[in-house]
Legacy VTK file of the C-alpha trace (Angstrom):
# vtk DataFile Version 3.0
C-alpha trace
ASCII
DATASET POLYDATA
POINTS 264 float
199.652 231.467 188.913
198.962 228.043 187.527
197.918 227.403 183.964
194.991 225.172 184.838
191.500 226.593 184.462
190.526 225.377 187.942
191.011 227.797 190.837
191.851 224.845 193.123
195.581 225.367 192.852
198.180 225.117 195.626
198.029 228.767 196.663
194.240 228.918 196.771
194.135 225.652 198.722
196.406 227.139 201.376
194.289 230.304 201.516
191.089 228.283 201.732
192.494 226.086 204.481
193.732 229.063 206.478
190.363 230.787 206.176
188.379 227.737 207.286
190.684 227.071 210.252
190.484 230.737 211.227
186.669 230.691 211.089
186.669 227.597 213.303
188.967 229.273 215.815
186.843 232.453 215.842
183.674 230.453 216.507
185.358 228.529 219.317
186.690 231.756 220.834
183.305 233.492 220.909
181.459 230.492 222.374
184.019 229.761 225.082
184.234 233.399 226.185
180.447 233.406 226.542
180.754 230.597 229.065
183.389 232.514 231.010
181.052 235.477 231.301
178.056 233.360 232.281
179.993 231.408 234.900
181.272 234.675 236.358
177.697 235.842 236.762
177.906 238.729 234.297
174.596 237.765 232.672
173.096 239.590 229.714
175.236 242.675 230.347
178.398 240.653 229.880
177.166 238.984 226.703
176.028 242.349 225.328
179.502 243.798 225.913
181.076 240.736 224.306
178.964 241.029 221.171
179.725 244.754 220.933
183.497 244.393 221.213
183.467 241.362 218.903
181.792 243.268 216.076
182.365 247.030 216.335
186.205 247.244 216.299
186.452 244.917 213.312
183.680 246.736 211.447
185.149 250.179 212.136
188.842 249.417 211.657
188.417 247.248 208.556
187.793 250.121 206.106
190.477 252.230 207.831
193.203 249.585 207.688
192.526 248.439 204.114
194.151 251.458 202.363
197.342 250.801 204.354
197.755 247.336 202.870
200.257 246.851 200.078
200.185 243.835 197.826
203.569 242.728 199.150
202.397 242.821 202.804
199.056 241.012 202.592
200.507 237.830 204.097
202.019 239.849 206.937
198.647 241.325 207.912
197.028 237.887 207.958
199.926 236.271 209.822
200.000 239.087 212.393
196.245 238.792 212.966
196.394 235.038 213.596
199.392 235.182 215.944
197.910 238.045 217.971
194.627 236.200 218.390
196.501 233.030 219.328
198.320 234.928 222.065
195.050 236.275 223.449
193.524 232.812 223.507
196.519 231.654 225.552
196.415 234.545 228.031
192.733 234.192 228.943
192.746 230.538 230.098
196.051 231.002 231.949
194.594 233.936 233.868
191.376 232.008 234.429
193.224 229.022 235.913
194.969 231.455 238.273
191.658 232.922 239.432
191.828 236.193 237.508
188.990 236.755 235.040
187.223 240.081 235.691
184.783 241.365 233.098
186.880 244.401 232.135
189.926 242.198 231.503
188.110 239.736 229.250
186.327 242.517 227.362
189.628 244.356 226.847
191.309 241.266 225.412
188.330 240.519 223.175
188.452 244.139 222.006
192.046 243.567 220.911
190.997 240.202 219.455
188.411 241.901 217.251
190.661 244.847 216.328
193.496 242.625 215.114
191.012 240.504 213.176
190.067 243.569 211.138
193.150 243.057 208.987
192.671 239.387 208.098
189.473 239.488 206.033
190.387 242.494 203.822
193.842 241.023 203.227
192.472 237.575 202.350
189.977 239.074 199.895
192.691 241.221 198.299
194.869 238.138 197.968
192.398 236.198 195.817
193.062 238.130 192.555
196.793 237.553 193.061
196.530 233.742 193.145
193.445 233.058 191.006
192.829 233.803 187.333
190.549 236.733 186.619
187.705 234.620 185.245
187.721 232.450 188.392
187.813 235.203 191.023
184.049 235.236 191.595
183.878 231.443 191.847
186.801 231.326 194.270
185.349 234.017 196.508
181.901 232.379 196.462
183.459 229.042 197.415
185.208 230.591 200.417
182.115 232.470 201.569
179.684 229.559 201.240
182.101 227.066 202.783
182.737 229.496 205.609
179.060 229.474 206.572
179.020 225.666 206.718
182.238 225.533 208.732
180.966 228.218 211.119
177.786 226.245 211.823
179.706 223.006 212.316
182.260 224.739 214.553
179.571 226.141 216.862
178.043 222.680 217.236
181.396 221.012 217.860
182.406 223.707 220.330
179.203 223.181 222.313
179.884 219.451 222.544
183.464 220.011 223.682
182.450 222.594 226.298
179.968 220.081 227.706
182.612 217.353 227.776
185.799 219.081 228.992
184.705 222.596 229.970
185.180 226.034 228.448
188.697 226.644 229.799
190.185 223.462 228.348
188.284 223.971 225.096
189.917 227.375 224.767
193.348 225.749 224.804
192.417 224.087 221.489
191.957 227.508 219.889
195.664 228.349 220.221
196.941 225.655 217.788
194.087 226.464 215.399
195.217 230.078 215.035
198.845 228.980 214.723
197.882 226.486 211.999
196.005 229.219 210.129
199.058 231.492 210.347
201.387 228.761 209.089
199.153 228.012 206.108
199.332 231.691 205.150
203.130 231.473 204.961
202.886 228.780 202.271
200.995 231.098 199.905
203.212 232.391 197.104
202.270 235.224 194.771
204.002 237.929 192.792
203.709 241.546 193.831
204.584 244.448 191.593
208.292 245.162 191.610
207.771 248.783 192.650
205.783 247.684 195.707
208.407 245.129 196.733
211.201 247.702 196.488
209.127 250.437 198.069
209.485 252.699 195.040
205.821 253.399 194.457
204.822 257.039 194.356
203.114 258.188 197.528
201.537 261.573 197.012
200.784 263.628 200.099
197.421 262.707 201.509
197.410 259.466 199.541
195.935 257.448 202.391
192.887 259.666 202.798
192.393 259.743 199.047
192.315 255.947 198.972
189.942 255.848 201.935
187.604 258.390 200.358
187.745 256.589 197.016
186.803 253.305 198.684
183.716 254.776 200.339
182.821 256.588 197.111
182.941 253.355 195.114
180.547 251.699 197.568
178.276 254.735 197.605
177.962 254.833 193.827
177.502 251.095 193.305
173.865 250.127 192.778
174.305 246.782 194.582
177.065 247.332 197.154
175.525 250.447 198.716
172.109 248.984 199.641
173.834 245.740 200.649
176.152 247.677 202.986
173.184 249.464 204.561
171.397 246.148 205.003
174.416 244.615 206.753
174.784 247.583 209.113
171.133 247.670 210.187
170.947 243.862 210.301
173.811 243.698 212.778
172.384 246.537 214.865
168.965 244.893 215.000
170.290 241.442 215.867
172.630 242.559 218.662
169.988 242.728 221.477
168.497 239.393 220.414
171.939 237.775 220.316
172.843 239.067 223.766
169.631 237.831 225.406
169.342 234.548 223.495
172.908 233.522 224.274
172.397 234.254 227.961
169.054 232.444 228.195
170.199 229.388 226.239
173.358 229.024 228.303
171.501 229.453 231.589
168.998 226.787 230.527
171.853 224.492 229.615
173.489 224.992 233.006
170.180 224.199 234.732
169.789 220.977 232.760
166.925 222.213 230.557
166.763 221.567 226.856
167.210 224.439 224.449
167.685 225.105 220.758
170.407 227.509 219.630
169.680 229.122 216.279
LINES 1 265
264 0 1 2 3 4 5 6 7 8 9 10 11 12 13 14 15 16 17 18 19 20 21 22 23 24 25 26 27 28 29 30 31 32 33 34 35 36 37 38 39 40 41 42 43 44 45 46 47 48 49 50 51 52 53 54 55 56 57 58 59 60 61 62 63 64 65 66 67 68 69 70 71 72 73 74 75 76 77 78 79 80 81 82 83 84 85 86 87 88 89 90 91 92 93 94 95 96 97 98 99 100 101 102 103 104 105 106 107 108 109 110 111 112 113 114 115 116 117 118 119 120 121 122 123 124 125 126 127 128 129 130 131 132 133 134 135 136 137 138 139 140 141 142 143 144 145 146 147 148 149 150 151 152 153 154 155 156 157 158 159 160 161 162 163 164 165 166 167 168 169 170 171 172 173 174 175 176 177 178 179 180 181 182 183 184 185 186 187 188 189 190 191 192 193 194 195 196 197 198 199 200 201 202 203 204 205 206 207 208 209 210 211 212 213 214 215 216 217 218 219 220 221 222 223 224 225 226 227 228 229 230 231 232 233 234 235 236 237 238 239 240 241 242 243 244 245 246 247 248 249 250 251 252 253 254 255 256 257 258 259 260 261 262 263
């Protein structure tokens, strides 16, 4: 860890860059897959399935995978997530160009896409205290979160322009190098793990995983801010899912018919 008071050191810069590139790739992936489903005539049912498999596996597996992560393997989880998603974004357009793009196939791959992504965010958050000084952790995390929202909005806009210019299939080919770039940036992050974790000498009592999992949920349950915030996020996502499915379908259909629309 650097001696400077600023959290903008080499390691954090690599983490920030990887996160922003990954957010861009995720936004491109979701938008382009929507076009595949619409062009295949799957309609609102297809978009509803896409939204479900894009959110549920990551939301469910995230808390389950987190206790399995060691400090020494955080980079591995992030690198594995990016490479797996890159592979999926290569398979889909290849199959599409060869005339094979059934709904079940695309949904299955996007299910894997979401499931593997469940490891990236917890690992990236756990990595921040290892590369940033304690008094800068909140600022560093806030910078990543706020910048991520801006990048996500810009990525959706850019993706829409590119789909209109070169088509969804060719736009998807751009996602592959984005995920690979994100994975490579992760490899440049250097941090020190505890010696016991590196050598695998840490004590692992029987049932340790379930104890960690239970402790994690208990900490959220007892926190006066995290618990209501978690409930808000759950119900917010459940409430927005039908609107997202229908609005995406209607806006894309209007676009295909040459009518103007506004995507919120």
